[in-house]
All heavy atoms as TSV, in Angstrom:
chain	resi	resn	atom	element	x	y	z
A	1	MET	N	N	34.393	19.366	-35.356
A	1	MET	CA	C	35.061	18.112	-35.621
A	1	MET	C	C	34.267	17.310	-36.642
A	1	MET	O	O	33.056	17.299	-36.630
A	1	MET	CB	C	35.164	17.279	-34.342
A	1	MET	CG	C	36.219	17.724	-33.397
A	1	MET	SD	S	36.369	16.523	-32.071
A	1	MET	CE	C	36.533	17.653	-30.710
A	2	ASP	N	N	34.985	16.602	-37.491
A	2	ASP	CA	C	34.353	15.706	-38.453
A	2	ASP	C	C	34.547	14.270	-37.981
A	2	ASP	O	O	35.666	13.833	-37.719
A	2	ASP	CB	C	34.971	15.878	-39.835
A	2	ASP	CG	C	34.622	17.213	-40.459
A	2	ASP	OD1	O	33.570	17.772	-40.105
A	2	ASP	OD2	O	35.399	17.701	-41.299
A	3	PHE	N	N	33.454	13.537	-37.871
A	3	PHE	CA	C	33.489	12.142	-37.453
A	3	PHE	C	C	32.908	11.279	-38.555
A	3	PHE	O	O	32.075	11.736	-39.338
A	3	PHE	CB	C	32.674	11.933	-36.157
A	3	PHE	CG	C	33.225	12.657	-34.969
A	3	PHE	CD1	C	32.674	13.861	-34.550
A	3	PHE	CD2	C	34.293	12.140	-34.262
A	3	PHE	CE1	C	33.177	14.528	-33.448
A	3	PHE	CE2	C	34.805	12.800	-33.155
A	3	PHE	CZ	C	34.249	13.995	-32.750
A	4	ASP	N	N	33.321	10.018	-38.605
A	4	ASP	CA	C	32.753	9.064	-39.549
A	4	ASP	C	C	31.466	8.457	-39.003
A	4	ASP	O	O	30.940	7.508	-39.549
A	4	ASP	CB	C	33.757	7.936	-39.836
A	4	ASP	CG	C	34.956	8.430	-40.628
A	4	ASP	OD1	O	34.864	9.501	-41.245
A	4	ASP	OD2	O	35.988	7.733	-40.617
A	5	TYR	N	N	30.991	8.977	-37.901
A	5	TYR	CA	C	29.793	8.469	-37.256
A	5	TYR	C	C	29.055	9.630	-36.612
A	5	TYR	O	O	29.617	10.693	-36.410
A	5	TYR	CB	C	30.153	7.418	-36.194
A	5	TYR	CG	C	31.258	7.866	-35.263
A	5	TYR	CD1	C	30.977	8.616	-34.125
A	5	TYR	CD2	C	32.586	7.552	-35.518
A	5	TYR	CE1	C	31.980	9.051	-33.277
A	5	TYR	CE2	C	33.604	7.983	-34.672
A	5	TYR	CZ	C	33.295	8.727	-33.555
A	5	TYR	OH	O	34.291	9.149	-32.713
A	6	GLU	N	N	27.782	9.412	-36.328
A	6	GLU	CA	C	26.983	10.456	-35.690
A	6	GLU	C	C	27.119	10.350	-34.182
A	6	GLU	O	O	27.250	9.259	-33.628
A	6	GLU	CB	C	25.514	10.310	-36.083
A	6	GLU	CG	C	25.263	10.615	-37.539
A	6	GLU	CD	C	23.794	10.589	-37.877
A	6	GLU	OE1	O	22.968	10.982	-37.030
A	6	GLU	OE2	O	23.473	10.166	-39.005
A	7	LEU	N	N	27.077	11.474	-33.525
A	7	LEU	CA	C	27.134	11.513	-32.071
A	7	LEU	C	C	25.765	11.907	-31.533
A	7	LEU	O	O	25.081	12.749	-32.115
A	7	LEU	CB	C	28.183	12.522	-31.589
A	7	LEU	CG	C	29.624	12.227	-31.971
A	7	LEU	CD1	C	30.532	13.367	-31.513
A	7	LEU	CD2	C	30.090	10.913	-31.381
A	8	GLU	N	N	25.391	11.305	-30.439
A	8	GLU	CA	C	24.128	11.609	-29.779
A	8	GLU	C	C	24.451	12.211	-28.414
A	8	GLU	O	O	25.230	11.646	-27.650
A	8	GLU	CB	C	23.318	10.318	-29.596
A	8	GLU	CG	C	21.950	10.522	-29.021
A	8	GLU	CD	C	20.966	11.151	-30.001
A	8	GLU	OE1	O	21.122	10.949	-31.219
A	8	GLU	OE2	O	20.050	11.848	-29.528
A	9	GLU	N	N	23.883	13.353	-28.128
A	9	GLU	CA	C	24.096	13.984	-26.826
A	9	GLU	C	C	23.186	13.333	-25.792
A	9	GLU	O	O	21.999	13.124	-26.046
A	9	GLU	CB	C	23.788	15.479	-26.909
A	9	GLU	CG	C	24.114	16.229	-25.639
A	9	GLU	CD	C	23.913	17.724	-25.795
A	9	GLU	OE1	O	24.059	18.244	-26.908
A	9	GLU	OE2	O	23.610	18.374	-24.778
A	10	VAL	N	N	23.757	12.978	-24.637
A	10	VAL	CA	C	22.990	12.354	-23.562
A	10	VAL	C	C	23.300	13.033	-22.234
A	10	VAL	O	O	24.341	13.662	-22.070
A	10	VAL	CB	C	23.281	10.836	-23.432
A	10	VAL	CG1	C	22.877	10.092	-24.681
A	10	VAL	CG2	C	24.733	10.590	-23.113
A	11	THR	N	N	22.379	12.900	-21.308
A	11	THR	CA	C	22.571	13.382	-19.952
A	11	THR	C	C	22.434	12.184	-19.021
A	11	THR	O	O	21.498	11.396	-19.175
A	11	THR	CB	C	21.510	14.435	-19.585
A	11	THR	OG1	O	21.616	15.529	-20.506
A	11	THR	CG2	C	21.691	14.938	-18.161
A	12	ILE	N	N	23.375	12.036	-18.097
A	12	ILE	CA	C	23.279	10.961	-17.122
A	12	ILE	C	C	23.440	11.539	-15.719
A	12	ILE	O	O	24.056	12.591	-15.538
A	12	ILE	CB	C	24.315	9.842	-17.345
A	12	ILE	CG1	C	25.744	10.371	-17.165
A	12	ILE	CG2	C	24.146	9.200	-18.701
A	12	ILE	CD1	C	26.792	9.275	-17.134
A	13	TYR	N	N	22.858	10.865	-14.776
A	13	TYR	CA	C	23.026	11.216	-13.374
A	13	TYR	C	C	23.818	10.092	-12.724
A	13	TYR	O	O	23.532	8.920	-12.958
A	13	TYR	CB	C	21.667	11.371	-12.684
A	13	TYR	CG	C	20.900	12.561	-13.202
A	13	TYR	CD1	C	20.005	12.423	-14.263
A	13	TYR	CD2	C	21.082	13.818	-12.654
A	13	TYR	CE1	C	19.313	13.502	-14.752
A	13	TYR	CE2	C	20.389	14.913	-13.140
A	13	TYR	CZ	C	19.508	14.751	-14.191
A	13	TYR	OH	O	18.826	15.835	-14.673
A	14	MET	N	N	24.819	10.465	-11.949
A	14	MET	CA	C	25.618	9.461	-11.273
A	14	MET	C	C	26.010	9.957	-9.895
A	14	MET	O	O	25.915	11.154	-9.609
A	14	MET	CB	C	26.847	9.080	-12.107
A	14	MET	CG	C	27.737	10.219	-12.516
A	14	MET	SD	S	28.975	9.795	-13.768
A	14	MET	CE	C	29.808	8.422	-13.080
A	15	GLN	N	N	26.437	9.025	-9.067
A	15	GLN	CA	C	26.831	9.394	-7.719
A	15	GLN	C	C	28.018	10.350	-7.778
A	15	GLN	O	O	28.927	10.183	-8.599
A	15	GLN	CB	C	27.198	8.148	-6.918
A	15	GLN	CG	C	26.030	7.235	-6.669
A	15	GLN	CD	C	26.430	5.994	-5.905
A	15	GLN	OE1	O	27.430	5.967	-5.201
A	15	GLN	NE2	N	25.630	4.951	-6.041
A	16	GLU	N	N	27.997	11.341	-6.907
A	16	GLU	CA	C	29.026	12.380	-6.907
A	16	GLU	C	C	30.421	11.787	-6.729
A	16	GLU	O	O	31.358	12.187	-7.433
A	16	GLU	CB	C	28.735	13.397	-5.805
A	16	GLU	CG	C	29.690	14.568	-5.809
A	16	GLU	CD	C	29.353	15.614	-4.756
A	16	GLU	OE1	O	28.367	15.444	-4.017
A	16	GLU	OE2	O	30.092	16.606	-4.679
A	17	ASP	N	N	30.576	10.841	-5.820
A	17	ASP	CA	C	31.891	10.230	-5.595
A	17	ASP	C	C	32.388	9.503	-6.844
A	17	ASP	O	O	33.575	9.574	-7.177
A	17	ASP	CB	C	31.852	9.263	-4.415
A	17	ASP	CG	C	31.752	9.969	-3.068
A	17	ASP	OD1	O	31.997	11.194	-3.013
A	17	ASP	OD2	O	31.439	9.288	-2.075
A	18	ASP	N	N	31.484	8.802	-7.524
A	18	ASP	CA	C	31.865	8.122	-8.757
A	18	ASP	C	C	32.308	9.123	-9.813
A	18	ASP	O	O	33.293	8.900	-10.523
A	18	ASP	CB	C	30.704	7.283	-9.299
A	18	ASP	CG	C	30.404	6.067	-8.457
A	18	ASP	OD1	O	31.262	5.669	-7.634
A	18	ASP	OD2	O	29.305	5.507	-8.614
A	19	PHE	N	N	31.590	10.220	-9.927
A	19	PHE	CA	C	31.940	11.245	-10.908
A	19	PHE	C	C	33.315	11.835	-10.614
A	19	PHE	O	O	34.134	12.011	-11.517
A	19	PHE	CB	C	30.881	12.347	-10.960
A	19	PHE	CG	C	31.199	13.409	-11.971
A	19	PHE	CD1	C	31.104	13.137	-13.325
A	19	PHE	CD2	C	31.606	14.662	-11.575
A	19	PHE	CE1	C	31.413	14.109	-14.277
A	19	PHE	CE2	C	31.908	15.648	-12.504
A	19	PHE	CZ	C	31.811	15.367	-13.856
A	20	LYS	N	N	33.583	12.116	-9.354
A	20	LYS	CA	C	34.885	12.676	-8.981
A	20	LYS	C	C	36.014	11.710	-9.322
A	20	LYS	O	O	37.064	12.119	-9.831
A	20	LYS	CB	C	34.908	13.018	-7.485
A	20	LYS	CG	C	34.080	14.247	-7.144
A	20	LYS	CD	C	34.109	14.525	-5.655
A	20	LYS	CE	C	33.270	15.737	-5.307
A	20	LYS	NZ	N	33.257	16.018	-3.868
A	21	LYS	N	N	35.800	10.418	-9.052
A	21	LYS	CA	C	36.808	9.407	-9.387
A	21	LYS	C	C	37.007	9.317	-10.902
A	21	LYS	O	O	38.132	9.161	-11.386
A	21	LYS	CB	C	36.404	8.042	-8.833
A	21	LYS	CG	C	36.502	7.944	-7.333
A	21	LYS	CD	C	35.996	6.579	-6.863
A	21	LYS	CE	C	35.886	6.522	-5.359
A	21	LYS	NZ	N	35.292	5.247	-4.908
A	22	LEU	N	N	35.920	9.396	-11.639
A	22	LEU	CA	C	35.985	9.346	-13.091
A	22	LEU	C	C	36.806	10.510	-13.645
A	22	LEU	O	O	37.698	10.320	-14.483
A	22	LEU	CB	C	34.569	9.378	-13.665
A	22	LEU	CG	C	34.461	9.347	-15.175
A	22	LEU	CD1	C	34.683	7.941	-15.684
A	22	LEU	CD2	C	33.119	9.872	-15.611
A	23	VAL	N	N	36.530	11.702	-13.179
A	23	VAL	CA	C	37.257	12.890	-13.621
A	23	VAL	C	C	38.733	12.756	-13.267
A	23	VAL	O	O	39.618	13.070	-14.082
A	23	VAL	CB	C	36.643	14.170	-13.009
A	23	VAL	CG1	C	37.519	15.380	-13.271
A	23	VAL	CG2	C	35.240	14.404	-13.551
A	24	GLU	N	N	39.019	12.266	-12.070
A	24	GLU	CA	C	40.394	12.076	-11.615
A	24	GLU	C	C	41.141	11.086	-12.520
A	24	GLU	O	O	42.271	11.343	-12.941
A	24	GLU	CB	C	40.359	11.552	-10.179
A	24	GLU	CG	C	41.656	11.616	-9.437
A	24	GLU	CD	C	41.473	11.194	-7.980
A	24	GLU	OE1	O	40.710	11.861	-7.257
A	24	GLU	OE2	O	42.089	10.181	-7.603
A	25	LYS	N	N	40.513	9.963	-12.828
A	25	LYS	CA	C	41.138	8.955	-13.689
A	25	LYS	C	C	41.357	9.498	-15.101
A	25	LYS	O	O	42.400	9.252	-15.714
A	25	LYS	CB	C	40.310	7.685	-13.735
A	25	LYS	CG	C	40.428	6.868	-12.464
A	25	LYS	CD	C	39.753	5.522	-12.616
A	25	LYS	CE	C	39.868	4.716	-11.338
A	25	LYS	NZ	N	41.125	4.000	-11.243
A	26	ALA	N	N	40.391	10.230	-15.627
A	26	ALA	CA	C	40.521	10.805	-16.963
A	26	ALA	C	C	41.684	11.796	-17.017
A	26	ALA	O	O	42.479	11.785	-17.969
A	26	ALA	CB	C	39.221	11.483	-17.377
A	27	LYS	N	N	41.793	12.635	-15.999
A	27	LYS	CA	C	42.913	13.589	-15.940
A	27	LYS	C	C	44.243	12.854	-15.894
A	27	LYS	O	O	45.208	13.249	-16.547
A	27	LYS	CB	C	42.779	14.497	-14.717
A	27	LYS	CG	C	41.757	15.588	-14.872
A	27	LYS	CD	C	41.725	16.475	-13.642
A	27	LYS	CE	C	40.639	17.521	-13.755
A	27	LYS	NZ	N	40.553	18.381	-12.560
A	28	LYS	N	N	44.290	11.765	-15.127
A	28	LYS	CA	C	45.523	10.993	-14.957
A	28	LYS	C	C	46.011	10.419	-16.288
A	28	LYS	O	O	47.214	10.370	-16.540
A	28	LYS	CB	C	45.285	9.868	-13.958
A	28	LYS	CG	C	46.518	9.210	-13.443
A	28	LYS	CD	C	46.173	8.247	-12.320
A	28	LYS	CE	C	47.434	7.789	-11.619
A	28	LYS	NZ	N	47.139	6.938	-10.467
A	29	ILE	N	N	45.070	9.991	-17.143
A	29	ILE	CA	C	45.481	9.441	-18.437
A	29	ILE	C	C	45.449	10.478	-19.563
A	29	ILE	O	O	45.804	10.171	-20.698
A	29	ILE	CB	C	44.654	8.192	-18.819
A	29	ILE	CG1	C	43.170	8.497	-18.906
A	29	ILE	CG2	C	44.916	7.063	-17.860
A	29	ILE	CD1	C	42.328	7.317	-19.366
A	30	GLY	N	N	45.027	11.697	-19.228
A	30	GLY	CA	C	45.127	12.807	-20.178
A	30	GLY	C	C	44.028	12.892	-21.225
A	30	GLY	O	O	44.275	13.347	-22.335
A	31	ILE	N	N	42.811	12.463	-20.853
A	31	ILE	CA	C	41.688	12.587	-21.784
A	31	ILE	C	C	40.508	13.241	-21.068
A	31	ILE	O	O	40.426	13.195	-19.848
A	31	ILE	CB	C	41.259	11.216	-22.359
A	31	ILE	CG1	C	40.767	10.266	-21.253
A	31	ILE	CG2	C	42.378	10.585	-23.172
A	31	ILE	CD1	C	40.172	8.968	-21.770
A	32	PRO	N	N	39.581	13.846	-21.818
A	32	PRO	CA	C	38.375	14.405	-21.193
A	32	PRO	C	C	37.539	13.288	-20.567
A	32	PRO	O	O	37.506	12.161	-21.078
A	32	PRO	CB	C	37.621	15.049	-22.357
A	32	PRO	CG	C	38.636	15.234	-23.436
A	32	PRO	CD	C	39.627	14.120	-23.255
A	33	TYR	N	N	36.851	13.593	-19.485
A	33	TYR	CA	C	36.049	12.564	-18.812
A	33	TYR	C	C	34.948	12.029	-19.717
A	33	TYR	O	O	34.582	10.868	-19.650
A	33	TYR	CB	C	35.494	13.053	-17.473
A	33	TYR	CG	C	34.372	14.060	-17.561
A	33	TYR	CD1	C	33.052	13.657	-17.678
A	33	TYR	CD2	C	34.634	15.421	-17.510
A	33	TYR	CE1	C	32.022	14.577	-17.755
A	33	TYR	CE2	C	33.614	16.351	-17.586
A	33	TYR	CZ	C	32.308	15.920	-17.708
A	33	TYR	OH	O	31.287	16.827	-17.786
A	34	GLN	N	N	34.423	12.873	-20.618
A	34	GLN	CA	C	33.383	12.412	-21.539
A	34	GLN	C	C	33.933	11.315	-22.455
A	34	GLN	O	O	33.229	10.355	-22.782
A	34	GLN	CB	C	32.840	13.563	-22.388
A	34	GLN	CG	C	32.148	14.638	-21.608
A	34	GLN	CD	C	33.079	15.807	-21.290
A	34	GLN	OE1	O	34.288	15.639	-21.132
A	34	GLN	NE2	N	32.507	16.990	-21.183
A	35	THR	N	N	35.183	11.465	-22.874
A	35	THR	CA	C	35.826	10.471	-23.724
A	35	THR	C	C	35.992	9.158	-22.972
A	35	THR	O	O	35.784	8.079	-23.538
A	35	THR	CB	C	37.189	10.980	-24.221
A	35	THR	OG1	O	36.988	12.198	-24.950
A	35	THR	CG2	C	37.878	9.959	-25.113
A	36	LEU	N	N	36.348	9.230	-21.702
A	36	LEU	CA	C	36.486	8.019	-20.893
A	36	LEU	C	C	35.138	7.306	-20.769
A	36	LEU	O	O	35.055	6.086	-20.942
A	36	LEU	CB	C	37.051	8.353	-19.514
A	36	LEU	CG	C	37.265	7.176	-18.563
A	36	LEU	CD1	C	38.128	6.093	-19.192
A	36	LEU	CD2	C	37.866	7.662	-17.251
A	37	ILE	N	N	34.082	8.057	-20.488
A	37	ILE	CA	C	32.739	7.464	-20.399
A	37	ILE	C	C	32.380	6.791	-21.724
A	37	ILE	O	O	31.932	5.642	-21.754
A	37	ILE	CB	C	31.675	8.522	-20.036
A	37	ILE	CG1	C	31.894	9.032	-18.626
A	37	ILE	CG2	C	30.263	7.955	-20.193
A	37	ILE	CD1	C	31.055	10.254	-18.277
A	38	ASN	N	N	32.574	7.499	-22.825
A	38	ASN	CA	C	32.243	6.972	-24.144
A	38	ASN	C	C	33.041	5.708	-24.453
A	38	ASN	O	O	32.502	4.731	-24.983
A	38	ASN	CB	C	32.499	8.038	-25.211
A	38	ASN	CG	C	31.972	7.644	-26.566
A	38	ASN	OD1	O	30.916	7.061	-26.682
A	38	ASN	ND2	N	32.734	7.963	-27.590
A	39	THR	N	N	34.313	5.697	-24.112
A	39	THR	CA	C	35.174	4.545	-24.365
A	39	THR	C	C	34.725	3.323	-23.573
A	39	THR	O	O	34.640	2.215	-24.121
A	39	THR	CB	C	36.640	4.890	-24.014
A	39	THR	OG1	O	37.056	5.993	-24.830
A	39	THR	CG2	C	37.560	3.707	-24.254
A	40	VAL	N	N	34.408	3.515	-22.307
A	40	VAL	CA	C	33.962	2.399	-21.469
A	40	VAL	C	C	32.650	1.822	-22.004
A	40	VAL	O	O	32.498	0.604	-22.141
A	40	VAL	CB	C	33.823	2.835	-19.994
A	40	VAL	CG1	C	33.129	1.767	-19.168
A	40	VAL	CG2	C	35.188	3.158	-19.404
A	41	ILE	N	N	31.705	2.682	-22.336
A	41	ILE	CA	C	30.422	2.217	-22.865
A	41	ILE	C	C	30.626	1.490	-24.196
A	41	ILE	O	O	30.082	0.406	-24.419
A	41	ILE	CB	C	29.425	3.384	-23.013
A	41	ILE	CG1	C	29.034	3.908	-21.634
A	41	ILE	CG2	C	28.193	2.949	-23.807
A	41	ILE	CD1	C	28.236	5.196	-21.658
A	42	HIS	N	N	31.421	2.070	-25.070
A	42	HIS	CA	C	31.673	1.464	-26.383
A	42	HIS	C	C	32.312	0.081	-26.230
A	42	HIS	O	O	31.892	-0.879	-26.881
A	42	HIS	CB	C	32.569	2.380	-27.221
A	42	HIS	CG	C	32.861	1.838	-28.575
A	42	HIS	ND1	N	31.948	1.886	-29.604
A	42	HIS	CD2	C	33.968	1.229	-29.064
A	42	HIS	CE1	C	32.489	1.322	-30.673
A	42	HIS	NE2	N	33.713	0.911	-30.378
A	43	ARG	N	N	33.317	-0.014	-25.384
A	43	ARG	CA	C	33.983	-1.307	-25.175
A	43	ARG	C	C	33.027	-2.336	-24.575
A	43	ARG	O	O	33.040	-3.507	-24.963
A	43	ARG	CB	C	35.210	-1.142	-24.289
A	43	ARG	CG	C	36.349	-0.460	-25.016
A	43	ARG	CD	C	37.584	-0.407	-24.163
A	43	ARG	NE	N	38.643	0.298	-24.866
A	43	ARG	CZ	C	39.791	0.642	-24.319
A	43	ARG	NH1	N	40.037	0.343	-23.052
A	43	ARG	NH2	N	40.703	1.278	-25.021
A	44	TYR	N	N	32.194	-1.929	-23.636
A	44	TYR	CA	C	31.213	-2.847	-23.047
A	44	TYR	C	C	30.256	-3.376	-24.103
A	44	TYR	O	O	29.999	-4.572	-24.209
A	44	TYR	CB	C	30.449	-2.167	-21.914
A	44	TYR	CG	C	29.283	-2.999	-21.421
A	44	TYR	CD1	C	29.501	-4.168	-20.696
A	44	TYR	CD2	C	27.977	-2.640	-21.722
A	44	TYR	CE1	C	28.435	-4.943	-20.272
A	44	TYR	CE2	C	26.912	-3.408	-21.294
A	44	TYR	CZ	C	27.149	-4.569	-20.574
A	44	TYR	OH	O	26.095	-5.342	-20.175
A	45	LEU	N	N	29.726	-2.471	-24.914
A	45	LEU	CA	C	28.739	-2.861	-25.919
A	45	LEU	C	C	29.329	-3.731	-27.025
A	45	LEU	O	O	28.601	-4.467	-27.689
A	45	LEU	CB	C	28.090	-1.616	-26.531
A	45	LEU	CG	C	27.231	-0.792	-25.572
A	45	LEU	CD1	C	26.762	0.484	-26.252
A	45	LEU	CD2	C	26.050	-1.604	-25.067
A	46	ASN	N	N	30.634	-3.655	-27.209
A	46	ASN	CA	C	31.291	-4.424	-28.264
A	46	ASN	C	C	32.089	-5.615	-27.731
A	46	ASN	O	O	32.919	-6.176	-28.439
A	46	ASN	CB	C	32.175	-3.503	-29.105
A	46	ASN	CG	C	31.329	-2.577	-29.960
A	46	ASN	OD1	O	30.779	-2.985	-30.957
A	46	ASN	ND2	N	31.182	-1.338	-29.519
A	47	GLY	N	N	31.817	-6.004	-26.487
A	47	GLY	CA	C	32.421	-7.217	-25.930
A	47	GLY	C	C	33.787	-7.052	-25.311
A	47	GLY	O	O	34.383	-8.039	-24.879
A	48	GLY	N	N	34.317	-5.842	-25.269
A	48	GLY	CA	C	35.642	-5.621	-24.687
A	48	GLY	C	C	35.641	-5.607	-23.176
A	48	GLY	O	O	36.680	-5.767	-22.550
A	49	ILE	N	N	34.495	-5.411	-22.577
A	49	ILE	CA	C	34.329	-5.429	-21.123
A	49	ILE	C	C	33.161	-6.367	-20.823
A	49	ILE	O	O	32.082	-6.221	-21.393
A	49	ILE	CB	C	34.022	-4.028	-20.565
A	49	ILE	CG1	C	35.182	-3.060	-20.838
A	49	ILE	CG2	C	33.714	-4.099	-19.065
A	49	ILE	CD1	C	34.889	-1.622	-20.463
A	50	ILE	N	N	33.396	-7.330	-19.965
A	50	ILE	CA	C	32.342	-8.273	-19.579
A	50	ILE	C	C	32.109	-8.166	-18.085
A	50	ILE	O	O	33.057	-8.270	-17.288
A	50	ILE	CB	C	32.736	-9.723	-19.958
A	50	ILE	CG1	C	32.954	-9.812	-21.466
A	50	ILE	CG2	C	31.683	-10.709	-19.493
A	50	ILE	CD1	C	33.533	-11.119	-21.940
A	51	LEU	N	N	30.868	-7.918	-17.697
A	51	LEU	CA	C	30.513	-7.824	-16.288
A	51	LEU	C	C	30.398	-9.234	-15.704
A	51	LEU	O	O	29.806	-10.121	-16.316
A	51	LEU	CB	C	29.192	-7.074	-16.110
A	51	LEU	CG	C	29.168	-5.649	-16.659
A	51	LEU	CD1	C	27.782	-5.041	-16.485
A	51	LEU	CD2	C	30.212	-4.779	-15.981
A	52	LYS	N	N	30.947	-9.440	-14.521
A	52	LYS	CA	C	30.912	-10.754	-13.874
A	52	LYS	C	C	29.491	-11.255	-13.700
A	52	LYS	O	O	29.195	-12.416	-13.942
A	52	LYS	CB	C	31.591	-10.698	-12.508
A	52	LYS	CG	C	33.077	-10.539	-12.576
A	52	LYS	CD	C	33.641	-10.514	-11.153
A	52	LYS	CE	C	35.119	-10.218	-11.163
A	52	LYS	NZ	N	35.652	-10.161	-9.795
A	53	ASP	N	N	28.577	-10.391	-13.278
A	53	ASP	CA	C	27.192	-10.793	-13.021
A	53	ASP	C	C	26.417	-11.103	-14.294
A	53	ASP	O	O	25.354	-11.701	-14.231
A	53	ASP	CB	C	26.459	-9.709	-12.227
A	53	ASP	CG	C	27.043	-9.503	-10.851
A	53	ASP	OD1	O	27.768	-10.405	-10.371
A	53	ASP	OD2	O	26.780	-8.467	-10.226
A	54	ALA	N	N	26.922	-10.692	-15.431
A	54	ALA	CA	C	26.211	-10.898	-16.700
A	54	ALA	C	C	26.512	-12.255	-17.318
A	54	ALA	O	O	25.937	-12.616	-18.326
A	54	ALA	CB	C	26.561	-9.788	-17.674
A	55	ILE	N	N	27.411	-13.017	-16.720
A	55	ILE	CA	C	27.820	-14.313	-17.288
A	55	ILE	C	C	26.829	-15.385	-16.887
A	55	ILE	O	O	26.336	-15.468	-15.839
A	55	ILE	CB	C	29.247	-14.691	-16.857
A	55	ILE	CG1	C	30.232	-13.674	-17.411
A	55	ILE	CG2	C	29.608	-16.090	-17.308
A	55	ILE	CD1	C	31.645	-13.857	-16.944
């Protein structure tokens, strides 16, 4: 794939139940779970998601 940006490979550890829910939600909307993780992180870092405790 050709991207207009560089990708960095990362490894994360998460609770098994959270991972299962993540995979389930990604399947439901028809995208790979990695894409869902990337989208959530990207939106958070760019102000699209605001955590209640961070206010």
